[in-house]
N, CA, C and O atoms as a Tinker XYZ file with bonds, in Angstrom:
   392  protein
     1  N     -4.458000   69.558000  -44.079000    73     2
     2  CA    -4.744000   68.881000  -45.444000    64     1     3
     3  C     -3.678000   69.576000  -46.390000    63     2     4     5
     4  O     -3.410000   70.774000  -46.295000    81     3
     5  N     -3.132000   68.782000  -47.248000    73     3     6
     6  CA    -2.112000   69.268000  -48.270000    64     5     7
     7  C     -2.790000   69.009000  -49.633000    63     6     8     9
     8  O     -3.695000   68.182000  -49.744000    81     7
     9  N     -2.356000   69.692000  -50.599000    73     7    10
    10  CA    -2.845000   69.512000  -51.965000    64     9    11
    11  C     -1.543000   69.101000  -52.872000    63    10    12    13
    12  O     -0.450000   69.644000  -52.711000    81    11
    13  N     -1.763000   68.189000  -53.737000    73    11    14
    14  CA    -0.780000   67.788000  -54.636000    64    13    15
    15  C     -1.334000   68.246000  -56.042000    63    14    16    17
    16  O     -2.429000   67.846000  -56.435000    81    15
    17  N     -0.547000   69.095000  -56.786000    73    15    18
    18  CA    -0.798000   69.618000  -58.093000    64    17    19
    19  C      0.095000   68.998000  -58.990000    63    18    20    21
    20  O      1.318000   69.040000  -58.856000    81    19
    21  N     -0.596000   68.330000  -60.051000    73    19    22
    22  CA     0.207000   67.603000  -61.075000    64    21    23
    23  C     -0.235000   67.925000  -62.412000    63    22    24    25
    24  O     -1.430000   68.059000  -62.673000    81    23
    25  N      0.838000   68.076000  -63.411000    73    23    26
    26  CA     0.580000   68.406000  -64.661000    64    25    27
    27  C      0.115000   67.104000  -65.469000    63    26    28    29
    28  O      0.855000   66.124000  -65.555000    81    27
    29  N     -1.103000   67.150000  -66.033000    73    27    30
    30  CA    -1.586000   65.899000  -66.722000    64    29    31
    31  C     -1.618000   66.051000  -68.231000    63    30    32    33
    32  O     -1.604000   65.075000  -68.982000    81    31
    33  N     -1.664000   67.367000  -68.668000    73    31    34
    34  CA    -1.876000   67.639000  -70.082000    64    33    35
    35  C     -1.226000   69.039000  -70.439000    63    34    36    37
    36  O     -1.256000   69.966000  -69.629000    81    35
    37  N     -0.656000   69.149000  -71.650000    73    35    38
    38  CA    -0.202000   70.467000  -72.112000    64    37    39
    39  C     -0.685000   70.602000  -73.575000    63    38    40    41
    40  O     -0.363000   69.780000  -74.434000    81    39
    41  N     -1.469000   71.669000  -73.822000    73    39    42
    42  CA    -1.913000   71.967000  -75.117000    64    41    43
    43  C     -0.976000   73.094000  -75.674000    63    42    44    45
    44  O     -0.923000   74.209000  -75.157000    81    43
    45  N     -0.264000   72.729000  -76.734000    73    43    46
    46  CA     0.785000   73.717000  -77.205000    64    45    47
    47  C      1.942000   73.419000  -76.563000    63    46    48    49
    48  O      2.177000   72.280000  -76.161000    81    47
    49  N      2.888000   74.575000  -76.391000    73    47    50
    50  CA     4.193000   74.374000  -75.781000    64    49    51
    51  C      4.171000   75.224000  -74.506000    63    50    52    53
    52  O      3.842000   76.410000  -74.481000    81    51
    53  N      4.566000   74.475000  -73.420000    73    51    54
    54  CA     4.691000   75.251000  -72.165000    64    53    55
    55  C      6.243000   75.235000  -71.813000    63    54    56    57
    56  O      6.886000   74.194000  -71.680000    81    55
    57  N      6.762000   76.507000  -71.681000    73    55    58
    58  CA     8.151000   76.714000  -71.447000    64    57    59
    59  C      8.607000   76.249000  -70.061000    63    58    60    61
    60  O      9.809000   76.082000  -69.850000    81    59
    61  N      7.653000   76.024000  -69.070000    73    59    62
    62  CA     8.050000   75.748000  -67.762000    64    61    63
    63  C      7.771000   74.241000  -67.327000    63    62    64    65
    64  O      8.627000   73.637000  -66.681000    81    63
    65  N      6.666000   73.687000  -67.657000    73    63    66
    66  CA     6.309000   72.393000  -67.202000    64    65    67
    67  C      6.384000   71.360000  -68.290000    63    66    68    69
    68  O      6.278000   71.665000  -69.478000    81    67
    69  N      6.590000   69.982000  -67.811000    73    67    70
    70  CA     6.477000   68.830000  -68.609000    64    69    71
    71  C      5.347000   68.010000  -67.963000    63    70    72    73
    72  O      5.093000   68.181000  -66.770000    81    71
    73  N      4.655000   67.119000  -68.715000    73    71    74
    74  CA     3.682000   66.184000  -68.180000    64    73    75
    75  C      4.335000   65.455000  -67.109000    63    74    76    77
    76  O      5.465000   64.993000  -67.264000    81    75
    77  N      3.599000   65.313000  -65.898000    73    75    78
    78  CA     4.076000   64.591000  -64.775000    64    77    79
    79  C      4.777000   65.483000  -63.664000    63    78    80    81
    80  O      4.962000   65.071000  -62.519000    81    79
    81  N      5.133000   66.682000  -64.085000    73    79    82
    82  CA     5.621000   67.579000  -63.040000    64    81    83
    83  C      4.543000   67.879000  -62.073000    63    82    84    85
    84  O      3.353000   67.867000  -62.389000    81    83
    85  N      5.027000   68.176000  -60.773000    73    83    86
    86  CA     4.080000   68.440000  -59.679000    64    85    87
    87  C      4.651000   69.315000  -58.611000    63    86    88    89
    88  O      5.867000   69.451000  -58.479000    81    87
    89  N      3.803000   69.888000  -57.877000    73    87    90
    90  CA     4.208000   70.661000  -56.688000    64    89    91
    91  C      3.074000   70.432000  -55.644000    63    90    92    93
    92  O      1.973000   69.957000  -55.924000    81    91
    93  N      3.485000   70.838000  -54.381000    73    91    94
    94  CA     2.486000   70.556000  -53.319000    64    93    95
    95  C      2.278000   71.916000  -52.543000    63    94    96    97
    96  O      3.165000   72.769000  -52.529000    81    95
    97  N      1.083000   72.078000  -51.904000    73    95    98
    98  CA     0.803000   73.056000  -50.993000    64    97    99
    99  C      0.598000   72.371000  -49.677000    63    98   100   101
   100  O     -0.307000   71.551000  -49.526000    81    99
   101  N      1.414000   72.695000  -48.745000    73    99   102
   102  CA     1.412000   72.081000  -47.501000    64   101   103
   103  C      0.755000   73.017000  -46.451000    63   102   104   105
   104  O      1.040000   74.214000  -46.398000    81   103
   105  N     -0.114000   72.437000  -45.638000    73   103   106
   106  CA    -0.669000   73.192000  -44.533000    64   105   107
   107  C     -1.421000   74.474000  -45.050000    63   106   108   109
   108  O     -1.631000   75.413000  -44.281000    81   107
   109  N     -1.827000   74.498000  -46.385000    73   107   110
   110  CA    -2.626000   75.580000  -46.853000    64   109   111
   111  C     -1.907000   76.837000  -47.286000    63   110   112   113
   112  O     -2.496000   77.793000  -47.791000    81   111
   113  N     -0.571000   76.788000  -47.057000    73   111   114
   114  CA     0.240000   78.057000  -47.368000    64   113   115
   115  C      1.613000   77.861000  -47.881000    63   114   116   117
   116  O      2.185000   78.768000  -48.485000    81   115
   117  N      2.135000   76.772000  -47.675000    73   115   118
   118  CA     3.538000   76.490000  -48.092000    64   117   119
   119  C      3.652000   75.807000  -49.341000    63   118   120   121
   120  O      3.169000   74.683000  -49.478000    81   119
   121  N      4.289000   76.434000  -50.317000    73   119   122
   122  CA     4.512000   75.939000  -51.698000    64   121   123
   123  C      5.778000   75.126000  -51.726000    63   122   124   125
   124  O      6.861000   75.678000  -51.535000    81   123
   125  N      5.684000   73.845000  -51.955000    73   123   126
   126  CA     6.831000   72.948000  -52.139000    64   125   127
   127  C      7.104000   72.419000  -53.489000    63   126   128   129
   128  O      6.275000   71.692000  -54.036000    81   127
   129  N      8.291000   72.760000  -54.098000    73   127   130
   130  CA     8.495000   72.219000  -55.428000    64   129   131
   131  C     10.021000   72.213000  -55.636000    63   130   132   133
   132  O     10.770000   73.037000  -55.111000    81   131
   133  N     10.435000   71.166000  -56.486000    73   131   134
   134  CA    11.909000   71.120000  -56.835000    64   133   135
   135  C     12.162000   71.806000  -58.052000    63   134   136   137
   136  O     13.344000   71.939000  -58.370000    81   135
   137  N     11.227000   72.295000  -58.838000    73   135   138
   138  CA    11.368000   73.061000  -60.051000    64   137   139
   139  C     10.802000   74.376000  -60.000000    63   138   140   141
   140  O     10.084000   74.667000  -59.043000    81   139
   141  N     11.038000   75.227000  -60.928000    73   139   142
   142  CA    10.386000   76.523000  -61.086000    64   141   143
   143  C      8.889000   76.421000  -61.241000    63   142   144   145
   144  O      8.393000   75.501000  -61.891000    81   143
   145  N      8.153000   77.363000  -60.645000    73   143   146
   146  CA     6.739000   77.373000  -60.697000    64   145   147
   147  C      6.306000   78.616000  -61.683000    63   146   148   149
   148  O      6.828000   79.728000  -61.591000    81   147
   149  N      5.378000   78.315000  -62.551000    73   147   150
   150  CA     4.928000   79.400000  -63.480000    64   149   151
   151  C      3.893000   80.246000  -62.815000    63   150   152   153
   152  O      2.996000   79.709000  -62.164000    81   151
   153  N      3.970000   81.522000  -62.944000    73   151   154
   154  CA     2.869000   82.407000  -62.320000    64   153   155
   155  C      1.480000   82.210000  -62.880000    63   154   156   157
   156  O      0.490000   82.353000  -62.162000    81   155
   157  N      1.397000   81.879000  -64.168000    73   155   158
   158  CA     0.048000   81.479000  -64.773000    64   157   159
   159  C     -0.634000   80.403000  -63.986000    63   158   160   161
   160  O     -1.840000   80.478000  -63.752000    81   159
   161  N      0.170000   79.312000  -63.535000    73   159   162
   162  CA    -0.427000   78.187000  -62.859000    64   161   163
   163  C     -0.794000   78.752000  -61.469000    63   162   164   165
   164  O     -1.874000   78.409000  -60.989000    81   163
   165  N     -0.047000   79.525000  -60.834000    73   163   166
   166  CA    -0.419000   80.028000  -59.458000    64   165   167
   167  C     -1.633000   80.914000  -59.562000    63   166   168   169
   168  O     -2.470000   80.882000  -58.660000    81   167
   169  N     -1.780000   81.700000  -60.601000    73   167   170
   170  CA    -2.938000   82.617000  -60.698000    64   169   171
   171  C     -4.269000   81.725000  -60.882000    63   170   172   173
   172  O     -5.357000   82.039000  -60.399000    81   171
   173  N     -4.038000   80.616000  -61.618000    73   171   174
   174  CA    -5.222000   79.689000  -61.841000    64   173   175
   175  C     -5.628000   79.088000  -60.580000    63   174   176   177
   176  O     -6.822000   78.947000  -60.318000    81   175
   177  N     -4.636000   78.696000  -59.723000    73   175   178
   178  CA    -4.871000   77.908000  -58.475000    64   177   179
   179  C     -5.440000   78.810000  -57.330000    63   178   180   181
   180  O     -6.305000   78.364000  -56.576000    81   179
   181  N     -4.947000   80.090000  -57.202000    73   179   182
   182  CA    -5.245000   80.805000  -56.064000    64   181   183
   183  C     -6.773000   80.975000  -55.795000    63   182   184   185
   184  O     -7.170000   80.937000  -54.630000    81   183
   185  N     -7.577000   81.146000  -56.746000    73   183   186
   186  CA    -8.992000   81.276000  -56.377000    64   185   187
   187  C     -9.694000   80.042000  -55.800000    63   186   188   189
   188  O    -10.811000   80.112000  -55.287000    81   187
   189  N     -8.978000   78.891000  -55.909000    73   187   190
   190  CA    -9.566000   77.614000  -55.590000    64   189   191
   191  C     -8.956000   76.890000  -54.353000    63   190   192   193
   192  O     -9.633000   76.116000  -53.677000    81   191
   193  N     -7.703000   77.159000  -54.095000    73   191   194
   194  CA    -6.954000   76.250000  -53.183000    64   193   195
   195  C     -7.589000   76.146000  -51.782000    63   194   196   197
   196  O     -7.712000   75.055000  -51.224000    81   195
   197  N     -8.016000   77.383000  -51.193000    73   195   198
   198  CA    -8.500000   77.275000  -49.928000    64   197   199
   199  C     -9.829000   76.415000  -49.847000    63   198   200   201
   200  O    -10.044000   75.612000  -48.939000    81   199
   201  N    -10.714000   76.674000  -50.915000    73   199   202
   202  CA   -11.900000   75.818000  -50.952000    64   201   203
   203  C    -11.616000   74.364000  -51.072000    63   202   204   205
   204  O    -12.308000   73.545000  -50.467000    81   203
   205  N    -10.589000   74.004000  -51.856000    73   203   206
   206  CA   -10.266000   72.616000  -51.944000    64   205   207
   207  C     -9.698000   72.103000  -50.746000    63   206   208   209
   208  O     -9.808000   70.889000  -50.576000    81   207
   209  N     -9.111000   72.777000  -49.879000    73   207   210
   210  CA    -8.508000   72.297000  -48.575000    64   209   211
   211  C     -9.688000   71.944000  -47.638000    63   210   212   213
   212  O     -9.415000   71.160000  -46.730000    81   211
   213  N    -10.882000   72.375000  -47.713000    73   211   214
   214  CA   -11.895000   72.161000  -46.781000    64   213   215
   215  C    -13.093000   71.508000  -47.349000    63   214   216   217
   216  O    -13.919000   71.040000  -46.565000    81   215
   217  N    -13.291000   71.418000  -48.693000    73   215   218
   218  CA   -14.431000   70.801000  -49.280000    64   217   219
   219  C    -14.142000   70.038000  -50.591000    63   218   220   221
   220  O    -13.069000   70.180000  -51.177000    81   219
   221  N    -15.026000   69.306000  -50.994000    73   219   222
   222  CA   -14.866000   68.338000  -52.163000    64   221   223
   223  C    -14.857000   69.166000  -53.440000    63   222   224   225
   224  O    -15.559000   70.172000  -53.544000    81   223
   225  N    -14.041000   68.725000  -54.432000    73   223   226
   226  CA   -14.030000   69.369000  -55.709000    64   225   227
   227  C    -15.269000   69.592000  -56.474000    63   226   228   229
   228  O    -15.481000   70.598000  -57.152000    81   227
   229  N    -16.175000   68.479000  -56.310000    73   227   230
   230  CA   -17.436000   68.600000  -57.101000    64   229   231
   231  C    -18.335000   69.733000  -56.546000    63   230   232   233
   232  O    -19.235000   70.163000  -57.267000    81   231
   233  N    -18.139000   70.246000  -55.290000    73   231   234
   234  CA   -18.919000   71.343000  -54.833000    64   233   235
   235  C    -18.601000   72.600000  -55.519000    63   234   236   237
   236  O    -19.382000   73.550000  -55.459000    81   235
   237  N    -17.378000   72.662000  -56.238000    73   235   238
   238  CA   -17.008000   73.852000  -56.862000    64   237   239
   239  C    -16.962000   73.775000  -58.444000    63   238   240   241
   240  O    -16.532000   74.679000  -59.161000    81   239
   241  N    -17.462000   72.573000  -58.878000    73   239   242
   242  CA   -17.522000   72.385000  -60.402000    64   241   243
   243  C    -16.088000   72.031000  -60.955000    63   242   244   245
   244  O    -15.797000   72.211000  -62.137000    81   243
   245  N    -15.277000   71.555000  -60.094000    73   243   246
   246  CA   -13.825000   71.297000  -60.580000    64   245   247
   247  C    -13.557000   69.846000  -60.711000    63   246   248   249
   248  O    -12.454000   69.503000  -61.138000    81   247
   249  N    -14.491000   68.907000  -60.372000    73   247   250
   250  CA   -14.241000   67.566000  -60.319000    64   249   251
   251  C    -14.353000   66.958000  -61.764000    63   250   252   253
   252  O    -15.030000   67.477000  -62.652000    81   251
   253  N    -13.601000   65.777000  -61.914000    73   251   254
   254  CA   -13.726000   64.974000  -63.091000    64   253   255
   255  C    -14.918000   64.190000  -63.057000    63   254   256   257
   256  O    -15.463000   63.919000  -61.987000    81   255
   257  N    -15.427000   63.749000  -64.333000    73   255   258
   258  CA   -16.571000   62.895000  -64.420000    64   257   259
   259  C    -16.407000   61.599000  -63.823000    63   258   260   261
   260  O    -17.352000   61.069000  -63.240000    81   259
   261  N    -15.241000   61.023000  -63.924000    73   259   262
   262  CA   -15.023000   59.631000  -63.437000    64   261   263
   263  C    -14.393000   59.573000  -62.043000    63   262   264   265
   264  O    -14.474000   58.555000  -61.357000    81   263
   265  N    -13.748000   60.713000  -61.624000    73   263   266
   266  CA   -13.220000   60.632000  -60.303000    64   265   267
   267  C    -13.607000   61.895000  -59.605000    63   266   268   269
   268  O    -12.972000   62.919000  -59.857000    81   267
   269  N    -14.657000   61.914000  -58.696000    73   267   270
   270  CA   -15.065000   63.136000  -58.149000    64   269   271
   271  C    -14.117000   63.630000  -56.956000    63   270   272   273
   272  O    -14.392000   64.683000  -56.382000    81   271
   273  N    -13.058000   62.909000  -56.602000    73   271   274
   274  CA   -12.259000   63.265000  -55.573000    64   273   275
   275  C    -11.083000   64.162000  -55.996000    63   274   276   277
   276  O    -10.341000   64.683000  -55.164000    81   275
   277  N    -10.937000   64.328000  -57.372000    73   275   278
   278  CA    -9.768000   65.117000  -57.908000    64   277   279
   279  C    -10.406000   66.349000  -58.626000    63   278   280   281
   280  O    -11.449000   66.310000  -59.280000    81   279
   281  N     -9.640000   67.428000  -58.411000    73   279   282
   282  CA   -10.042000   68.747000  -59.093000    64   281   283
   283  C     -9.182000   68.932000  -60.354000    63   282   284   285
   284  O     -8.074000   68.405000  -60.452000    81   283
   285  N     -9.735000   69.710000  -61.329000    73   283   286
   286  CA    -8.977000   69.912000  -62.569000    64   285   287
   287  C     -9.093000   71.475000  -62.954000    63   286   288   289
   288  O    -10.188000   72.010000  -63.125000    81   287
   289  N     -7.911000   72.134000  -63.072000    73   287   290
   290  CA    -7.844000   73.443000  -63.493000    64   289   291
   291  C     -6.759000   73.543000  -64.669000    63   290   292   293
   292  O     -5.941000   72.659000  -64.926000    81   291
   293  N     -6.881000   74.718000  -65.314000    73   291   294
   294  CA    -5.793000   75.018000  -66.334000    64   293   295
   295  C     -5.203000   76.390000  -66.269000    63   294   296   297
   296  O     -5.855000   77.332000  -65.818000    81   295
   297  N     -4.051000   76.512000  -66.685000    73   295   298
   298  CA    -3.401000   77.873000  -66.619000    64   297   299
   299  C     -4.133000   78.797000  -67.441000    63   298   300   301
   300  O     -5.032000   78.419000  -68.193000    81   299
   301  N     -3.743000   80.110000  -67.311000    73   299   302
   302  CA    -4.385000   81.161000  -67.998000    64   301   303
   303  C     -3.867000   81.528000  -69.380000    63   302   304   305
   304  O     -4.393000   82.410000  -70.059000    81   303
   305  N     -2.815000   80.816000  -69.769000    73   303   306
   306  CA    -2.285000   81.201000  -71.092000    64   305   307
   307  C     -3.071000   80.748000  -72.232000    63   306   308   309
   308  O     -3.208000   79.548000  -72.468000    81   307
   309  N     -3.605000   81.688000  -72.968000    73   307   310
   310  CA    -4.378000   81.313000  -74.121000    64   309   311
   311  C     -3.572000   80.725000  -75.316000    63   310   312   313
   312  O     -3.374000   81.459000  -76.285000    81   311
   313  N     -3.124000   79.530000  -75.315000    73   311   314
   314  CA    -2.059000   79.042000  -76.180000    64   313   315
   315  C     -2.311000   79.370000  -77.654000    63   314   316   317
   316  O     -1.382000   79.745000  -78.370000    81   315
   317  N     -3.517000   79.236000  -78.097000    73   315   318
   318  CA    -3.813000   79.397000  -79.583000    64   317   319
   319  C     -3.504000   80.797000  -80.025000    63   318   320   321
   320  O     -3.301000   80.984000  -81.224000    81   319
   321  N     -3.444000   81.858000  -79.134000    73   319   322
   322  CA    -3.217000   83.152000  -79.442000    64   321   323
   323  C     -1.726000   83.649000  -79.138000    63   322   324   325
   324  O     -1.145000   84.500000  -79.811000    81   323
   325  N     -1.236000   83.045000  -78.113000    73   323   326
   326  CA     0.128000   83.540000  -77.692000    64   325   327
   327  C      1.266000   82.654000  -78.235000    63   326   328   329
   328  O      2.420000   83.080000  -78.262000    81   327
   329  N      0.951000   81.463000  -78.654000    73   327   330
   330  CA     2.079000   80.473000  -79.104000    64   329   331
   331  C      2.548000   79.775000  -77.909000    63   330   332   333
   332  O      3.426000   78.927000  -78.069000    81   331
   333  N      2.105000   79.997000  -76.754000    73   331   334
   334  CA     2.481000   79.266000  -75.525000    64   333   335
   335  C      1.720000   77.987000  -75.420000    63   334   336   337
   336  O      1.294000   77.374000  -76.399000    81   335
   337  N      1.567000   77.601000  -74.117000    73   335   338
   338  CA     0.955000   76.415000  -73.898000    64   337   339
   339  C     -0.178000   76.428000  -72.752000    63   338   340   341
   340  O      0.084000   77.047000  -71.721000    81   339
   341  N     -1.221000   75.885000  -72.854000    73   339   342
   342  CA    -2.211000   75.782000  -71.828000    64   341   343
   343  C     -2.014000   74.486000  -71.085000    63   342   344   345
   344  O     -2.121000   73.421000  -71.695000    81   343
   345  N     -1.728000   74.522000  -69.781000    73   343   346
   346  CA    -1.402000   73.403000  -68.983000    64   345   347
   347  C     -2.558000   72.968000  -68.173000    63   346   348   349
   348  O     -3.184000   73.808000  -67.527000    81   347
   349  N     -2.903000   71.667000  -68.158000    73   347   350
   350  CA    -4.035000   71.145000  -67.304000    64   349   351
   351  C     -3.401000   70.536000  -66.133000    63   350   352   353
   352  O     -2.462000   69.746000  -66.231000    81   351
   353  N     -3.947000   70.927000  -64.972000    73   351   354
   354  CA    -3.467000   70.392000  -63.627000    64   353   355
   355  C     -4.627000   69.489000  -62.949000    63   354   356   357
   356  O     -5.823000   69.780000  -62.975000    81   355
   357  N     -4.092000   68.399000  -62.368000    73   355   358
   358  CA    -4.960000   67.543000  -61.534000    64   357   359
   359  C     -4.605000   67.879000  -60.098000    63   358   360   361
   360  O     -3.425000   67.914000  -59.751000    81   359
   361  N     -5.549000   68.116000  -59.298000    73   359   362
   362  CA    -5.260000   68.440000  -57.877000    64   361   363
   363  C     -5.931000   67.392000  -57.019000    63   362   364   365
   364  O     -7.118000   67.097000  -57.160000    81   363
   365  N     -5.102000   66.822000  -56.094000    73   363   366
   366  CA    -5.471000   65.716000  -55.243000    64   365   367
   367  C     -5.299000   66.219000  -53.760000    63   366   368   369
   368  O     -4.234000   66.710000  -53.385000    81   367
   369  N     -6.330000   66.085000  -52.975000    73   367   370
   370  CA    -6.195000   66.284000  -51.530000    64   369   371
   371  C     -5.393000   65.177000  -50.897000    63   370   372   373
   372  O     -5.780000   64.013000  -50.995000    81   371
   373  N     -4.234000   65.511000  -50.219000    73   371   374
   374  CA    -3.571000   64.461000  -49.616000    64   373   375
   375  C     -3.993000   64.387000  -48.149000    63   374   376   377
   376  O     -4.254000   65.379000  -47.469000    81   375
   377  N     -4.036000   63.116000  -47.721000    73   375   378
   378  CA    -4.451000   62.918000  -46.312000    64   377   379
   379  C     -6.006000   62.888000  -46.218000    63   378   380   381
   380  O     -6.549000   62.952000  -45.115000    81   379
   381  N     -6.684000   62.796000  -47.306000    73   379   382
   382  CA    -8.157000   62.850000  -47.341000    64   381   383
   383  C     -8.682000   61.411000  -47.172000    63   382   384   385
   384  O     -8.368000   60.520000  -47.961000    81   383
   385  N     -9.436000   61.231000  -46.188000    73   383   386
   386  CA   -10.001000   59.845000  -45.960000    64   385   387
   387  C    -11.288000   59.693000  -46.581000    63   386   388   389
   388  O    -11.915000   58.656000  -46.364000    81   387
   389  N    -11.788000   60.630000  -47.361000    73   387   390
   390  CA   -12.968000   60.455000  -48.039000    64   389   391
   391  C    -13.982000   61.510000  -47.538000    63   390   392
   392  O    -15.119000   61.545000  -48.008000    81   391
């Protein structure tokens, strides 16, 4: 099972990502991306990615209200205090048949 992580919203200014940027986690351990990856985004993803590989997002309180098959997390940058940007990520399990 692979995960697709896509930027869907940025609150403030993110110096790394733009809306629509994405990266993949293949086979649970290989990070695949054409652009630089922000350490804040990885820190946000690390506690969840193994669980998302084997179970549904709603089991972890990470699912959206309208689509229970996708997970949502945000980076750790507190934009209001740092002048940076809090980035919201949508995570989709690839190869998931339901």
